[in-house]
C-alpha positions in Angstrom: 0.0 0.0 0.1 1.3 3.4 -0.9 1.5 5.9 1.6 1.1 9.4 0.6 3.1 11.9 2.8 1.6 15.2 3.0 4.3 18.1 2.9 4.1 20.5 5.8 3.2 23.9 4.4 6.0 26.1 4.6 5.8 29.1 6.7 5.3 32.7 4.5 8.3 35.0 5.3 6.7 38.6 6.0 8.8 40.0 3.3 7.2 37.5 0.9 3.8 39.3 1.2 2.2 39.9 -2.4 -0.2 43.2 -2.6 -2.3 44.3 -5.4 -0.5 46.0 -8.7 -1.7 49.4 -7.8 -0.7 49.2 -4.1 2.4 47.6 -4.8 3.6 50.6 -7.3 2.1 53.3 -5.0 4.2 52.0 -1.9 7.2 51.9 -4.4 6.9 55.3 -5.6 6.8 56.6 -2.0 10.0 54.6 -1.6 11.6 56.3 -4.6 10.6 59.7 -3.2 12.3 59.2 0.1 15.7 58.3 -1.5 15.2 60.5 -4.5 17.1 63.4 -3.3 19.9 61.1 -1.5 20.4 59.5 -5.0 21.1 62.6 -7.0 23.1 64.5 -4.7 26.6 62.4 -5.2 26.4 62.7 -8.9 25.5 66.4 -8.6 28.7 66.9 -5.9 30.8 64.6 -8.2 29.9 66.1 -11.5 30.5 69.6 -10.2 33.9 68.7 -8.9 35.0 67.3 -12.3 34.0 70.7 -14.1 31.1 68.8 -16.0 28.4 70.7 -17.9 24.7 70.9 -16.8 24.1 68.4 -19.4 26.7 65.9 -18.3 25.6 66.2 -14.7 22.0 65.3 -16.0 23.5 62.1 -17.8 25.4 61.1 -14.3 21.9 61.4 -12.4 20.0 59.5 -15.0 22.7 56.9 -14.9 22.6 56.9 -11.2 18.8 56.2 -11.2 18.9 53.5 -13.8 21.6 51.7 -12.2 20.2 51.9 -8.5 16.9 50.5 -10.1 18.9 47.6 -11.5 20.8 47.1 -8.2 17.4 47.1 -6.0 15.7 44.6 -8.3 18.9 42.2 -7.9 18.9 42.9 -4.2 15.0 42.4 -3.6 14.4 39.8 -6.1 17.4 37.9 -5.6 19.1 35.2 -7.7 21.6 32.1 -6.5 24.2 33.9 -4.2 23.3 37.4 -5.0 20.4 39.6 -3.4 19.2 39.2 0.5 15.5 39.3 -0.7 14.7 42.0 1.8 13.1 45.4 1.3 16.3 47.3 0.6 16.6 50.0 -1.7 20.1 50.5 -3.5 21.7 53.5 -4.7 24.7 55.5 -5.0 26.5 55.3 -1.6 27.2 58.5 -0.4 30.2 57.1 1.8 32.5 57.6 -1.1 31.6 61.1 -2.3 34.7 62.9 -0.6 37.0 60.1 -1.4 35.8 60.3 -5.1 36.0 64.2 -5.2 39.8 63.7 -4.0 40.5 61.5 -7.0 38.9 64.1 -9.3 41.0 66.6 -7.6 44.0 64.5 -7.9 44.4 64.8 -11.7 42.8 61.4 -12.2 39.3 62.7 -13.4 36.0 60.9 -13.6 37.9 58.2 -15.6 40.1 57.3 -12.4 36.9 57.2 -10.2 35.3 54.8 -12.6 38.3 52.8 -12.6 39.0 52.5 -8.8 35.3 51.6 -8.2 35.4 48.9 -10.4 38.4 47.4 -9.0 37.7 48.0 -5.4 34.3 46.4 -6.0 36.0 43.1 -7.4 38.2 43.2 -4.4 35.0 43.8 -2.0 33.2 40.9 -3.9 36.1 38.6 -2.8 36.2 39.5 0.6 32.2 39.2 1.5 32.3 35.8 3.0 34.5 37.3 5.8 31.5 40.0 6.4 28.8 37.4 6.2 30.5 35.5 9.1 30.0 38.5 11.5 26.1 37.6 12.3 26.9 36.2 15.5 28.6 39.3 16.5 25.4 41.3 16.2 23.1 40.5 19.2 20.3 43.2 20.2 22.6 45.2 22.3 24.3 45.8 18.9 21.8 45.8 16.4 19.7 48.0 18.7 22.7 50.3 19.0 23.3 50.5 15.2 19.6 51.0 14.2 19.3 53.9 16.9 22.3 55.5 15.4 21.2 55.2 12.0 17.9 56.9 12.5 20.0 59.7 14.7 22.6 60.3 12.1 20.1 60.8 9.4 18.3 63.6 11.2 20.9 66.2 9.9 19.7 65.5 6.4 16.2 65.7 7.5 17.2 69.2 9.0 19.1 70.5 6.2 16.3 69.5 3.7 13.9 71.2 6.0 15.9 74.4 5.6 16.0 74.1 1.8 18.8 71.9 1.1 21.3 74.3 -0.6 23.3 76.5 1.9 24.2 79.1 -0.7 20.5 79.7 -1.5 19.4 83.3 0.1 16.3 81.8 1.4 18.1 78.9 3.2 16.5 78.3 6.8 13.8 80.8 5.9 10.4 80.4 7.8 8.7 79.8 4.7 11.0 76.7 4.2 10.8 75.5 7.5 6.8 76.1 7.8 6.5 74.1 4.5 8.4 71.2 6.2 6.3 71.7 9.1 3.3 71.5 7.3 4.3 68.4 5.6 5.2 66.6 8.6 2.2 67.8 10.0 0.2 66.0 7.4 2.2 62.8 7.8 1.0 62.9 11.3 -2.7 63.6 10.5 -3.1 60.8 7.8 -1.2 58.3 9.9 -4.1 58.8 12.7 -6.8 57.9 10.1 -8.6 54.8 10.7 -8.1 53.9 6.9 -5.1 51.5 6.7 -4.4 52.1 3.1 -4.2 55.8 3.8 -2.3 55.4 6.7 0.6 53.5 5.1 0.5 55.9 2.4 0.8 58.9 4.4 4.4 59.5 3.6 3.7 59.6 -0.3 0.5 61.7 0.2 1.8 64.5 2.3 4.6 65.0 -0.1 2.0 65.5 -2.9 0.0 67.7 -0.8 2.9 69.4 0.4 4.0 70.0 -3.1 0.5 71.3 -3.8 0.9 73.8 -0.9 4.4 74.7 -2.2 3.2 75.4 -5.9 -0.1 77.6 -4.5 2.6 79.8 -2.7 5.1 80.0 -5.3 7.8 77.5 -3.8 7.6 74.9 -6.5 8.7 75.1 -9.9 7.8 72.8 -12.9 8.9 75.1 -15.5 11.9 72.9 -16.2 10.4 69.6 -16.6 9.5 70.1 -20.3 13.3 70.8 -21.1 15.7 68.2 -22.4 15.2 64.7 -23.7 12.0 62.8 -22.9 13.5 59.3 -23.6 17.5 58.4 -23.0 19.3 55.2 -22.7 22.5 55.5 -20.4 25.5 55.6 -22.9 28.3 52.9 -21.9 31.1 54.8 -20.7 29.8 58.1 -21.9 32.9 59.8 -20.4 35.5 57.7 -21.7 37.2 54.2 -20.7 38.3 53.8 -17.2 41.7 54.0 -15.7 43.3 52.3 -13.0 45.5 54.1 -10.5 47.0 52.2 -7.5 46.3 55.1 -5.2 42.9 55.9 -6.1 42.0 52.0 -5.7 43.3 51.8 -2.1 41.2 54.7 -1.5 38.3 53.4 -2.8 38.9 49.8 -1.3 38.7 52.1 2.1 35.1 53.2 1.2 34.0 49.7 0.1 35.1 48.3 3.6 32.9 51.3 5.1 30.0 50.3 2.6 29.9 46.7 3.7 29.9 47.4 7.1 26.8 50.0 6.6 25.2 47.5 4.2 25.8 44.7 6.9 24.0 46.8 9.5 21.0 47.8 7.4 20.3 44.4 6.1 20.4 43.3 9.7 18.3 46.4 11.0 15.6 45.9 8.3 15.6 42.0 9.3 14.7 43.2 12.7 12.0 45.5 11.7 10.7 43.1 9.3 10.3 40.5 11.8 12.6 37.8 9.6 15.5 35.7 10.0 19.0 37.2 8.8 21.7 34.6 8.9 25.4 34.7 7.5 24.1 33.4 4.1 21.6 36.2 3.6 23.9 38.7 4.6 26.5 37.3 2.2 24.0 37.4 -0.6 23.1 41.1 0.1 26.7 42.2 0.2 27.4 40.3 -3.1 24.5 41.9 -4.4 25.9 45.2 -3.3 29.4 44.5 -4.7 28.3 43.2 -8.4 26.1 46.1 -8.8 29.1 48.7 -7.7 31.6 46.8 -10.0 29.1 46.8 -12.9 27.8 50.7 -12.2 31.0 52.5 -13.8 29.9 50.7 -17.1 26.7 52.9 -17.0 28.4 56.2 -15.9 27.4 55.2 -12.0 29.5 54.7 -8.7 29.3 52.3 -5.8 25.8 51.1 -4.6 24.8 50.6 -1.1 21.4 50.4 0.8 19.4 53.3 1.7 19.2 53.8 5.4 16.3 56.4 5.3 14.1 53.6 3.5 14.8 51.2 6.2 12.7 54.0 8.3 9.7 54.0 5.8 9.3 50.1 6.0 9.3 50.8 9.8 6.7 53.6 9.7 4.5 52.2 7.0 4.7 48.6 8.4 4.6 47.6 4.6 7.3 44.7 4.8 6.8 43.2 1.2 10.2 43.2 -0.7 8.3 43.2 -4.0 7.0 46.8 -3.3 10.7 48.0 -3.2 11.3 45.6 -6.1 8.4 48.0 -8.0 10.4 51.0 -6.7 13.6 49.7 -8.6 11.4 49.3 -11.6 10.2 52.8 -11.0 13.8 54.2 -10.8 14.9 52.2 -13.9 12.2 54.0 -15.9 13.0 57.6 -14.6 16.8 56.8 -15.4 15.2 55.9 -19.0 12.8 58.8 -18.8 14.4 61.9 -17.8 11.1 63.6 -17.9 9.7 62.0 -15.2 12.7 62.3 -13.2 12.7 66.1 -13.7 9.0 65.8 -12.4 10.1 64.2 -9.3 13.0 66.5 -9.0 10.6 69.2 -8.7 9.2 68.2 -5.6 10.6 70.9 -3.3 13.1 69.7 -0.8 11.4 71.3 2.6 8.6 68.8 1.7 11.3 65.9 1.7 12.7 67.2 5.0 9.4 67.4 6.9 8.7 63.9 5.9 12.2 62.6 6.7 11.9 64.2 10.5 9.2 61.4 10.9 11.0 58.7 8.5 14.3 59.0 10.3 12.9 59.5 13.8 10.9 55.9 13.2 14.5 54.5 12.6 15.8 55.5 15.9 12.7 54.4 17.5 12.7 50.9 16.2 16.4 50.7 17.4 15.2 51.8 21.0 12.7 49.1 20.8 15.3 46.6 20.1 17.3 47.9 22.9 14.3 47.5 25.4 14.9 43.7 25.0 18.5 43.8 26.1 19.3 42.6 29.7 21.6 45.2 31.6 21.6 43.7 34.9 25.1 42.4 35.9 26.5 42.8 32.9 28.3 45.8 30.5 25.6 46.1 28.0 24.8 49.5 28.9 28.6 50.8 28.4 28.2 49.4 25.0 25.2 51.2 24.0 26.2 54.4 25.6 29.8 54.4 24.2 28.8 53.1 20.6 26.4 55.8 20.5 28.3 58.6 21.7 31.2 57.7 19.5 28.7 57.4 16.6 27.2 61.1 17.3 31.1 62.6 17.0 31.0 63.0 13.2 27.4 64.1 13.4 28.0 66.9 16.4 31.3 67.9 15.0 31.8 66.9 11.2 35.5 68.4 11.2 36.7 66.1 14.2 38.2 63.9 12.3 40.0 65.9 9.7 43.6 65.8 11.1 43.6 62.0 11.0 44.9 59.8 8.3 42.4 59.8 5.3 41.9 56.3 5.9 40.8 56.6 9.3 38.8 59.8 8.5 36.9 57.8 5.7 35.9 55.2 7.9 35.0 57.1 11.0 33.5 60.1 9.5 30.4 57.9 9.0 28.3 58.0 12.3 27.0 54.4 11.5 30.1 53.0 10.5 31.9 54.4 14.0 29.0 53.2 16.1 28.8 49.8 14.4 32.9 49.2 14.8 32.6 50.3 18.2 29.7 48.2 19.1 31.1 45.2 17.8 34.2 45.7 19.3 32.8 46.4 22.9 30.4 43.3 22.5 33.6 41.2 21.8 35.5 43.0 24.8 33.1 42.5 27.5 30.7 39.8 26.1 32.8 37.3 24.2 36.3 37.7 25.9 35.2 37.6 29.5 38.6 37.1 31.0 38.9 40.0 33.6 35.3 40.9 33.8 34.0 41.9 37.5 31.5 39.8 38.8 30.0 43.0 39.9 28.0 45.5 37.6 30.1 48.6 36.1 29.9 51.3 38.5 27.7 53.5 35.8 25.1 50.5 35.5 25.1 50.4 39.2 24.0 53.8 39.1 20.9 53.5 37.2 18.8 51.0 39.4 18.1 50.1 43.0 20.3 47.0 44.3 20.3 45.0 47.3 23.2 43.3 48.4 23.0 39.2 48.6 24.3 39.2 52.3 21.8 41.6 53.2 19.0 39.2 51.9 20.6 36.4 53.7 20.1 38.2 57.2 16.1 38.5 56.5 13.8 35.6 57.9 10.3 34.2 55.9 7.6 36.8 56.8 9.9 39.8 57.4 8.4 43.0 56.0 8.7 46.9 55.6 6.0 49.0 57.0 6.0 52.6 57.5 9.8 52.5 57.1 10.4 50.0 60.0 11.4 46.4 59.5 8.9 44.2 61.0 9.4 40.3 61.5 7.0 37.4 61.1 5.9 37.8 64.7 5.0 41.5 63.9 7.8 42.8 66.2 10.1 45.7 65.0 13.6 44.7 64.0 16.1 47.3 65.1 18.0 48.6 62.2 21.9 49.6 63.0 23.3 52.6 61.1 26.6 51.7 59.2 29.4 54.0 58.7 30.3 55.9 55.5 33.1 53.3 55.1 30.6 50.2 55.1 29.0 51.7 51.6 
């Protein structure tokens, strides 16, 4: 007799949820709006440093949108060995902007930048197995610290957007800009309170649309340039000439790649925590390989290093939409924007203060998610509070004082100028020192931890009998008699 074995149903991962086509692309477009300012900033800065014309800088921007979209699709959909299959938006990493500008000013030009990105990314692809093994060194005390720091380090970005984005502009920091940002933020909060789940989840997108409408009504949004330029344009491979390979530039870019690997590892773990899905060393390795492959190929289409965008991690947290296919749709929209510059110009017309108002809520949500993770950490009889305190404090240094590392060697400055990387490195090292290398650890809590809660010594408890209790500040035994309390000298404490 044949016995038919019923296969056990496979549990659906939260990130595998499928929504309707309309909802998928609406939420995906929300992701695009959230990261649009961040993805176009690097090509603007690098192109200006290279002395490019406005038309050439426009080509750089289109290329970055196109490649970012392809990289996002690879990361979210995934193929064997490549892609974490998590809702992570990919784009040009801002971590390498200063290094790329230095390469341009060093005489290598944009071609040396492209060559260094290709070579360093291929090296990064080879060393990803090393980074994928660090998952065991990311307990909640580390992940919570990193997620919190991601949110905190992004707040200056939101503030800059709210003030206008361009410090050289005469209206930078004006009440009009900040008022527009405040109005957008208020709309986000009001829509989030609406009982309709769809409206609540689309609160960021709807607030940006309404905020842009308000800006247009007050003459703060300019759509006059939308019709200027080409409607359709495919990125021309090596449009600025073939890449050149300079040893010094490659070494400098390799440091950027190490920072990118660190930040992307943190983002993968952070979004896994927010989504509530398992993230193991294999998944981290697949995500990092997708990063490095995208970065190695991107110069072919005139783009730069690719990495996960931390601000979109906040969007996942605030909307509760965990589907990776939503982000895949966002990647497709980015590809279309890269092929249709006219659509890119429409999105670019969204006033920066509108992005800033939404960003305050978005980035704050990332920090709040990290605090929620830290609330699960055990702080008694260990050094976890010191790990959190020192790591977040260390991560805030480059945010509070951007010039802090200017006198340090360039390789050190590149790594630690990122608050996220600083906090991640410190949290990992301190977790290793206190929770893995336990030799020399005290059995007692740190003096800093001891000051945060009431502590009763074990020897004091041994003096109490069953039924003893405190009433009105007096110690009463089980027979109802007061037990005298002998005052100790200061040297006893």
